[in-house]
C-alpha positions in Angstrom: 19.6 44.3 11.3 21.6 43.9 8.2 24.4 41.8 9.7 21.9 39.1 11.1 21.3 36.0 9.0 17.7 34.9 8.7 17.0 31.7 10.5 15.7 28.8 8.4 12.8 26.8 9.8 13.0 23.1 9.2 10.4 21.7 6.8 7.5 20.0 8.5 6.7 16.7 6.9 3.3 15.0 6.7 2.4 12.3 9.2 0.8 9.2 7.6 -2.0 8.6 10.2 -3.0 5.4 8.5 0.4 3.8 9.1 0.3 4.7 12.7 -3.3 3.7 13.2 -2.7 0.3 11.6 0.2 -0.3 14.0 -1.6 0.4 17.2 -4.9 -1.2 16.1 -3.9 -4.2 14.1 -2.3 -6.7 16.5 -3.7 -8.8 19.3 -1.5 -8.3 22.3 -1.9 -10.6 25.3 1.5 -11.3 26.9 4.0 -8.9 28.4 6.4 -9.7 25.5 3.7 -8.9 23.0 3.2 -5.5 24.7 7.0 -4.8 24.8 7.4 -5.6 21.1 4.4 -3.3 20.4 5.9 -0.5 22.3 9.2 -0.9 20.5 7.6 -1.0 17.1 5.4 2.0 18.0 8.5 4.0 19.1 10.2 3.3 15.7 7.1 4.0 13.7 6.5 7.3 15.5 10.1 8.3 14.6 9.5 7.2 11.0 6.3 9.2 10.7 7.4 12.2 12.7 6.8 15.6 11.1 10.3 16.6 12.2 13.0 15.6 9.6 15.6 15.2 12.4 13.5 12.6 14.1 12.7 10.8 10.9 16.4 10.6 10.3 16.8 8.7 13.6 14.3 6.0 12.7 16.7 3.5 10.9 19.2 3.8 13.7 16.5 3.4 16.4 15.2 0.3 14.7 18.7 -1.3 15.0 19.4 0.2 18.5 16.3 -0.1 20.7 17.7 2.1 23.5 17.6 5.1 21.1 14.0 4.3 20.2 13.1 4.3 23.9 15.1 7.5 24.5 13.3 9.4 21.7 9.8 7.9 22.3 8.4 10.9 24.2 9.6 13.5 21.6 8.4 11.5 18.7 5.1 10.8 20.4 4.5 14.5 21.0 5.5 15.5 17.5 3.1 13.0 16.0 0.3 13.6 18.5 0.1 17.3 17.5 -0.6 16.1 13.9 -3.2 13.5 14.6 -6.9 14.2 14.2 -9.4 13.5 17.0 -10.4 10.0 15.8 -6.7 8.9 15.6 -6.0 10.4 19.0 -8.9 8.5 20.6 -7.8 5.3 18.9 -4.3 5.7 20.2 -5.5 6.6 23.7 -7.6 3.4 23.7 -4.6 1.3 22.7 -2.4 2.9 25.4 -5.0 2.3 28.0 -5.2 -1.3 27.0 -1.4 -1.6 27.3 -1.4 0.0 30.8 -4.0 -2.4 32.2 -2.5 -5.5 30.7 
């Protein structure tokens, strides 16, 4: 119809898998506090590397306000998960399984 405006799709940004993989593979985590810090950093990094510009824009605020990072974790996780290759997904699953049994 001529009176309808076309809807713009937000630009999808590239996810740097290497930055995410480094985060979930690089640290030895043994205590509960280690795992809580890891989850907090993972939440912020998922926001920072999200393919969605709106989620990326939330990363600086989430870094300073942990409740926001926790609140957006699931959305950021799914957004990044969809962009990860099989190897990165397997690596992340292994890290999450280690977190759950610790």
